[in-house]
C-alpha positions in Angstrom: 96.3 -10.2 166.5 98.3 -7.6 164.0 95.2 -6.7 162.3 93.7 -5.9 165.5 96.9 -3.4 166.5 96.4 -2.0 163.0 93.0 -1.1 163.3 93.5 0.0 167.0 95.9 2.1 165.5 94.1 4.0 162.9 91.1 4.7 165.0 92.9 7.9 166.0 93.6 8.7 162.5 91.6 10.6 159.8 89.1 10.0 157.2 88.9 12.0 154.0 86.9 14.6 155.8 88.3 14.2 159.1 91.6 15.4 157.1 89.9 18.7 155.7 88.5 19.4 159.5 91.9 18.4 160.9 94.4 19.7 158.5 92.5 22.3 155.9 91.1 24.8 158.4 94.0 27.3 157.5 93.3 27.6 153.9 89.6 27.5 154.2 89.5 30.0 156.9 91.7 32.6 154.8 88.6 33.2 152.3 87.7 35.8 155.1 91.0 37.7 154.6 92.7 36.4 151.2 90.0 38.4 148.9 89.9 41.6 151.5 93.8 41.6 151.1 93.9 41.8 146.8 90.8 44.6 147.4 93.0 46.3 149.5 95.6 47.1 147.4 93.6 47.5 144.0 91.5 50.2 146.0 94.8 52.0 145.7 93.7 52.3 142.1 89.6 53.1 142.5 87.2 51.5 140.3 89.9 50.9 137.5 92.2 49.0 139.9 89.0 47.0 141.3 88.0 45.5 138.3 91.1 43.5 138.4 90.1 41.1 141.1 88.7 38.7 139.3 91.7 38.5 137.0 94.0 38.7 140.2 92.0 35.7 141.6 92.0 33.8 138.5 96.0 33.9 138.7 95.9 32.8 142.1 93.4 30.1 141.6 95.5 28.8 138.7 98.5 29.0 140.9 96.2 26.7 143.7 95.6 24.1 140.7 99.4 23.7 140.5 100.0 23.6 144.1 97.2 21.0 144.5 98.7 19.0 141.8 102.2 19.3 142.8 101.2 18.2 146.6 99.1 15.5 145.3 102.0 13.8 143.5 104.5 15.2 146.7 101.8 12.9 149.2 102.7 9.6 146.4 106.3 10.4 146.6 106.5 11.0 150.3 103.8 9.5 152.2 105.9 8.9 155.3 105.2 13.2 155.2 107.3 16.1 155.5 105.7 17.7 152.3 108.7 20.5 151.2 110.9 19.4 153.9 110.5 16.2 152.3 110.8 16.9 148.7 113.7 19.6 149.2 116.1 17.3 151.5 115.9 14.6 148.8 116.0 16.5 145.7 117.5 19.5 146.8 120.1 18.7 149.5 120.4 18.6 153.5 120.6 22.5 153.5 117.8 23.3 151.1 115.8 20.7 153.3 116.6 22.5 156.5 115.8 25.9 154.9 112.1 24.1 154.0 111.8 22.8 157.4 112.3 26.6 159.2 110.0 28.3 156.7 107.7 25.6 157.5 107.6 25.7 161.3 107.4 29.5 161.2 104.3 29.1 159.2 102.8 27.0 161.4 103.4 29.2 164.4 102.6 32.2 163.1 99.3 30.5 162.0 98.7 29.8 164.7 98.8 33.2 166.3 97.0 34.9 163.6 94.0 32.6 163.4 93.6 32.8 167.3 94.1 37.0 167.3 91.6 36.6 164.1 89.1 34.6 165.7 89.1 36.6 168.8 89.2 40.3 166.8 86.2 39.3 165.1 84.2 37.9 168.6 85.4 41.1 170.2 84.2 43.4 167.3 81.0 42.0 167.6 80.8 42.4 171.9 83.0 45.3 172.4 82.9 45.0 175.8 85.3 42.0 175.5 87.8 44.3 173.8 89.8 44.8 177.2 90.3 41.0 177.7 91.7 40.5 174.2 95.1 38.4 175.1 93.1 36.5 178.0 90.8 35.3 175.1 93.2 34.5 172.7 94.9 32.2 175.3 92.1 30.9 176.4 91.2 29.8 172.7 94.5 28.5 172.2 94.2 26.4 175.3 91.1 24.9 174.3 92.3 23.7 170.6 95.8 22.5 172.9 93.3 20.2 175.2 91.7 18.9 172.3 94.6 18.0 170.4 96.2 16.5 173.1 92.9 13.8 173.5 94.6 13.0 169.8 94.2 14.0 166.4 91.1 12.1 165.4 89.6 13.5 168.1 90.3 16.9 167.1 89.2 16.1 163.7 85.7 15.2 164.7 85.2 18.2 167.0 85.8 20.4 164.0 83.6 18.8 161.2 80.5 20.4 161.9 81.7 24.0 162.3 83.6 23.4 159.2 80.9 21.6 157.2 78.3 24.8 158.4 81.1 27.3 157.1 81.3 25.9 153.7 77.7 26.0 153.6 77.3 29.4 154.6 80.1 30.7 152.0 78.6 28.9 149.4 75.1 30.2 150.1 76.4 33.4 149.7 78.4 33.0 146.5 75.0 31.2 145.2 72.3 33.8 146.5 75.1 36.9 145.2 74.8 35.7 142.1 71.5 34.8 141.6 70.4 37.9 143.2 70.0 41.1 140.6 71.4 44.2 143.0 73.0 44.1 146.1 70.2 43.4 149.2 72.0 46.2 150.9 73.9 49.3 149.4 77.2 49.3 150.4 77.1 53.2 150.3 80.8 53.9 149.6 82.8 55.2 146.7 86.4 54.8 145.6 88.9 57.3 144.7 91.8 56.6 142.6 94.9 57.3 144.1 97.7 55.3 141.7 97.8 53.9 137.9 97.0 50.2 137.5 100.5 49.1 136.9 102.6 45.9 137.0 103.8 46.3 140.2 100.5 47.3 141.9 98.9 44.1 140.2 102.0 41.8 141.8 101.7 43.2 145.1 97.8 42.5 144.9 98.6 38.9 143.8 101.4 38.3 146.3 98.6 39.6 148.9 96.0 37.5 147.8 97.9 34.3 147.9 97.4 34.5 151.7 94.5 32.6 150.5 97.2 29.9 150.0 98.6 29.2 153.0 97.9 25.7 154.4 97.7 23.8 151.2 100.8 21.9 152.0 99.2 21.0 155.4 97.7 17.5 154.3 100.6 16.5 152.3 102.9 17.2 155.8 100.6 14.7 158.1 100.0 11.9 155.5 101.0 9.5 158.1 98.2 10.7 160.6 95.8 9.8 158.0 93.8 6.1 158.2 94.8 3.6 155.7 95.5 3.3 152.5 97.2 6.8 153.7 98.1 8.0 150.6 94.9 7.7 149.0 92.9 9.2 151.4 95.5 12.0 151.5 95.6 12.8 148.1 91.3 12.5 147.8 91.7 15.2 150.7 94.0 17.7 148.8 92.2 17.5 146.0 88.9 18.6 147.9 90.5 21.4 149.9 91.6 22.8 146.2 88.4 22.6 144.6 86.4 24.1 147.6 89.3 26.6 148.2 89.3 27.8 144.2 85.4 27.9 144.3 85.2 29.9 147.1 87.7 32.3 146.0 86.7 32.9 142.5 82.9 33.0 143.5 84.1 36.0 146.6 85.9 37.8 143.6 82.8 37.5 141.4 80.5 39.4 144.3 83.3 41.8 144.9 82.8 43.3 141.1 79.6 42.7 141.0 78.7 44.2 143.8 81.2 47.3 143.5 82.7 46.1 147.1 85.7 48.3 148.1 87.6 48.4 151.7 85.4 50.2 154.6 86.3 51.3 158.2 85.3 48.9 160.4 83.5 46.4 158.2 85.5 43.6 156.7 85.0 42.6 152.9 83.4 39.3 153.4 80.9 40.9 155.7 80.3 43.6 153.2 79.4 40.5 150.6 77.4 38.7 152.8 75.4 41.9 153.8 74.9 42.6 149.3 73.7 39.1 148.9 71.9 38.1 152.1 70.7 41.6 153.9 70.8 41.7 157.0 68.7 39.0 158.8 69.8 35.8 160.5 71.7 34.6 157.6 74.3 37.5 157.9 74.9 36.5 161.5 75.1 32.7 160.7 77.8 33.5 158.3 79.8 35.8 160.4 79.6 33.6 163.6 80.5 30.8 161.5 83.6 32.8 160.3 84.5 33.6 164.0 84.7 29.8 164.6 86.7 28.8 161.8 89.0 31.2 162.1 89.9 30.6 165.5 89.8 26.8 165.0 92.1 27.2 161.5 94.9 27.0 163.8 94.3 22.9 164.2 96.3 22.8 160.7 99.2 23.7 162.4 98.8 21.4 165.6 97.9 18.4 162.8 101.0 19.4 161.0 103.7 21.1 162.8 103.9 17.8 165.3 104.5 15.4 162.2 107.0 18.0 160.6 108.9 18.1 163.9 109.4 14.3 164.1 110.8 14.0 160.7 112.9 16.6 161.6 113.8 14.9 165.0 114.5 11.3 163.0 117.0 13.2 160.7 118.6 14.3 163.8 117.6 18.3 163.3 115.7 18.9 165.8 115.9 16.9 169.7 114.8 13.3 169.9 112.5 14.0 172.3 110.1 15.4 169.1 109.5 12.0 168.0 108.0 11.0 171.2 104.4 10.0 170.6 101.7 9.3 173.2 99.3 6.2 173.3 96.2 8.6 171.1 99.5 8.9 168.3 100.1 12.2 169.4 103.4 14.3 169.3 103.1 15.6 172.9 106.2 17.7 172.7 105.7 19.3 169.2 101.9 20.6 170.3 103.8 21.7 173.6 106.4 23.8 171.7 103.8 25.1 169.2 101.3 26.4 172.0 103.9 27.8 174.2 105.9 29.8 170.8 102.2 30.9 169.8 101.3 32.1 173.1 104.6 34.5 173.3 103.7 35.9 169.9 100.3 36.6 171.3 101.3 38.4 174.2 104.1 40.4 172.5 101.4 41.5 169.9 98.6 42.3 172.7 96.3 39.6 170.6 96.6 42.5 167.7 96.1 40.5 164.6 97.3 43.1 162.3 100.6 43.5 163.9 101.0 39.2 163.1 99.7 39.4 159.7 102.1 41.1 157.6 104.8 38.2 158.8 102.1 35.1 158.0 102.9 34.6 154.4 106.4 34.8 153.6 107.9 31.7 155.0 105.0 29.4 153.2 106.3 30.8 149.7 109.8 29.8 150.5 108.4 26.2 151.2 106.1 26.4 148.1 109.3 27.6 145.6 111.8 25.1 147.3 109.1 21.9 147.3 108.6 23.4 143.5 111.9 23.1 142.5 112.4 19.9 144.1 109.7 17.9 142.3 111.5 19.3 139.0 114.2 17.8 140.0 112.4 14.4 141.2 111.1 14.5 137.6 114.2 14.8 135.6 115.9 12.1 137.7 113.4 9.5 136.8 112.2 10.4 134.0 108.3 9.1 134.0 105.8 8.8 131.3 104.3 12.3 131.0 107.5 13.8 132.9 108.1 16.8 130.5 104.7 18.2 131.3 105.2 17.9 134.8 108.2 19.9 134.9 106.8 22.4 132.9 104.1 22.8 135.7 106.1 22.3 138.5 108.4 24.8 137.0 105.8 27.6 136.2 104.2 27.2 139.9 108.4 27.6 141.2 108.3 30.5 139.1 105.4 32.1 140.1 105.8 30.9 144.1 109.2 32.4 143.7 108.1 36.0 142.4 105.4 35.8 145.2 107.9 35.2 148.2 110.0 37.9 146.7 107.1 40.4 146.3 105.7 39.9 149.8 109.3 40.1 151.6 110.1 43.3 149.9 106.6 44.5 150.8 106.0 43.6 154.0 109.9 44.2 155.3 109.3 47.2 157.1 105.9 46.0 158.6 107.6 43.1 160.4 108.9 40.6 157.9 112.5 41.6 158.7 111.5 39.3 161.7 110.9 36.1 159.3 114.5 37.1 157.4 116.5 36.5 160.3 114.5 33.9 162.0 115.0 32.0 159.3 118.8 31.6 159.1 118.8 31.4 162.8 116.6 28.1 162.7 118.2 26.9 160.4 121.7 27.2 162.2 120.0 26.2 165.4 119.0 22.6 163.8 122.3 22.5 161.6 124.7 22.7 165.2 121.2 20.5 166.8 122.4 17.6 163.8 126.3 18.3 164.4 125.5 17.4 168.2 123.9 14.3 167.5 126.9 13.4 165.1 129.0 14.0 167.6 127.7 11.9 169.9 127.1 9.0 167.5 130.9 9.1 166.8 131.6 8.8 170.9 128.7 5.9 170.7 130.7 4.3 167.4 127.2 4.4 165.7 127.2 1.8 162.8 130.2 0.0 164.1 130.3 -3.5 165.9 132.0 -2.8 168.8 134.4 -5.1 171.0 132.5 -8.2 172.5 131.9 -7.1 176.2 134.4 -8.3 179.0 133.8 -8.2 183.3 135.2 -5.5 184.7 136.9 -5.1 188.4 134.2 -2.7 190.0 134.1 -0.1 193.2 130.7 1.0 194.5 130.6 3.7 196.9 128.2 4.4 198.9 127.9 7.6 201.1 126.0 6.9 204.0 125.8 9.9 207.1 124.0 7.9 209.5 123.6 3.9 210.7 120.0 3.1 209.8 117.7 1.3 207.7 118.6 3.4 204.8 122.1 2.8 204.7 121.6 -0.9 205.5 119.3 -1.5 201.9 121.9 0.7 199.9 124.7 -1.3 201.2 122.6 -4.3 200.7 122.4 -3.4 197.1 125.8 -2.2 197.0 127.4 -5.5 197.9 125.2 -7.2 194.7 126.8 -4.7 192.2 130.5 -4.4 192.3 133.6 -6.6 193.5 134.4 -4.0 196.4 132.3 -1.9 198.4 133.3 1.2 200.1 130.8 3.4 202.7 131.9 7.4 202.6 131.2 9.5 205.3 131.9 13.5 205.1 132.1 15.2 208.0 133.1 18.4 209.0 137.0 18.7 211.4 135.1 20.8 214.4 132.1 17.9 214.5 135.0 15.5 215.8 132.5 14.0 218.5 129.6 13.3 216.0 132.1 12.0 213.7 133.5 9.6 216.5 129.9 8.6 217.2 129.4 7.9 213.8 132.6 5.7 213.8 131.6 3.9 217.0 127.7 2.9 215.5 129.4 1.8 213.0 131.8 -0.8 214.7 128.5 -1.9 216.9 127.0 -2.4 214.0 129.6 -4.1 212.2 128.5 -4.3 208.6 131.5 -6.2 207.1 132.2 -2.9 204.9 134.8 -1.1 204.3 134.5 2.7 205.8 136.5 5.6 204.3 135.8 8.8 206.6 136.5 11.9 204.8 136.7 16.0 206.3 136.1 19.3 204.1 136.5 22.4 206.6 134.1 24.0 204.4 131.0 21.8 204.8 131.0 20.6 201.3 130.0 17.5 200.1 130.8 17.1 196.8 134.5 18.2 196.6 135.7 15.6 199.0 134.0 12.4 197.2 134.9 13.8 194.0 138.4 13.7 195.1 138.6 10.6 196.6 137.0 9.0 193.5 139.7 10.0 191.4 142.4 8.6 193.5 140.5 4.8 194.0 142.4 2.0 191.7 139.7 0.5 190.4 138.6 1.8 186.5 134.7 1.2 186.6 133.2 2.8 190.0 129.6 2.9 190.8 128.2 5.5 193.5 124.9 4.4 194.8 123.1 7.6 196.5 120.4 6.0 198.5 117.5 8.6 199.2 114.3 8.9 200.6 111.0 8.6 198.5 108.5 10.5 200.0 105.0 9.3 201.0 103.4 12.1 200.0 104.0 15.0 197.3 103.9 17.8 200.1 106.7 16.1 201.9 109.6 16.7 199.3 109.8 20.1 201.3 111.0 18.1 204.2 114.4 16.8 202.2 117.7 18.2 202.2 118.2 17.4 198.4 121.5 16.1 199.6 121.3 13.1 197.1 120.4 15.5 194.2 123.6 17.8 195.0 126.1 14.7 195.1 124.7 13.3 191.9 124.8 16.8 189.6 128.2 16.8 190.9 129.3 13.4 190.1 127.7 13.9 186.2 129.6 16.7 185.8 132.8 16.1 187.4 133.2 12.4 187.2 133.2 9.4 185.2 131.2 7.4 187.8 128.0 5.4 187.3 125.8 7.4 189.3 122.9 5.5 190.8 119.8 6.9 193.3 118.2 4.4 195.0 114.9 5.3 196.2 113.8 4.1 199.6 109.9 4.5 199.6 108.1 5.8 203.3 105.1 3.8 203.7 102.9 2.7 206.5 104.2 -0.9 207.5 102.2 -3.7 206.3 100.8 -5.9 209.6 103.4 -9.0 209.8 105.9 -7.7 207.9 109.5 -7.5 209.0 110.8 -3.8 209.6 
């Protein structure tokens, strides 16, 4: 039986190919803008600067290799997922863990917004008539991806496998055709002018810009629990496959940029120029462009796979509200998905779907996570000192240095372009998570968590039932109250001016004779809550129940007919007394033939 349940749970989890499709689209799609980010900087130094495209890309590929190997180790060391958060919390302390967690949350949200905006931007470039509907298109794509993920991550992975394979095949075709071709199929038709000299700062900025291609590398390590068993091995294989594919594509595109002397051009992406030079203007060119559009839109799925798992870990550590740890029957964290959708939608609306307003914010947060993860792994090797720990410390230490430099350079260079938002948002998120943690700690102290309480003993109790008429609802409420407590009191609240109605109610009560004590309270301001609260504070019993009987409408539209007295009373009693508030639902339904009414 346990094997059947386990197999049923694995049905909604990821294979290696599914993991690449569900969790690596961010990194895969970055090939569309990563090389262009390098070229945009190096072009400031003209042809001499563009000659450094391959060296800068090789440096990024070397960092990618370090990160891939490091996250492969992270997967083994932290099979529960969490990536940078898990490593930083375990080896650098809770504060560093919160910084890593906050940076990853920011990066996941920005990834969704940037990916959706980039995909829609490519679409509106091909069909300018759609430009006025940019924001609505962004929200539509976001809604579609959200709906697919709510069906379960495995379902979303299967939906994205074919587009991912087409995209990878298209980029590989461009690289192979370009390397084989002797000269460009279509002349780029533009020249470069030298405006700056090639210096260390220029190369550092090009390196930092190009590191946008590395965003998403950590997503697989964050979502290890989403893989089928054996989870660690499958996640490690997916991480290595991602690293190899991404490195080949980045280096291949960089080689073609230099081979065909590609430079930035207004209204045409660098990848489009490379594709046209390698394949010409035929249908293959449009296949590559279309697959790129689709992948940029679907790259948001990386966040939908990684953030809910990260949020679950943060919630389990009392750093986020516990509702983020709840799962639906398809192994999805609906609240994490909902948070990601809402925050991304807000960003898209605020930026009016303009990718250029969001991209400068994209890479800052992830480098903070990279640096903390690498530093944490250094502490991990130093603490355990397994075989080969020295070269592992050197590798992770070098990676931490590279990512730290990249984080500083990106933050400084992008600060005035919106990077200041991340600098402000990161500590605010850490402060918010700290506040949540302290709140749970106070609740735990009051609940005496971790301590064995004294044995329970019965206490004399009072059940108070607010009543306003003699009817079946009052009868059922009093019957339930008599089974709950030692003493039951019915409370009727009236207005002093309604003396006739008050006397009529007492007369009906005495005629009914339910053998329950009746207390009649009067309030000149026609309030329900204050008289009852005052009465409850005067009763001798320490253990008090208030049973509020309410009608449950047969149809949803009938809720408009309710007076909401029960909700008003319940809210006031919970806020102003220690009474246990029970709301009893009396369901309206057509009488069944033969039933005693």
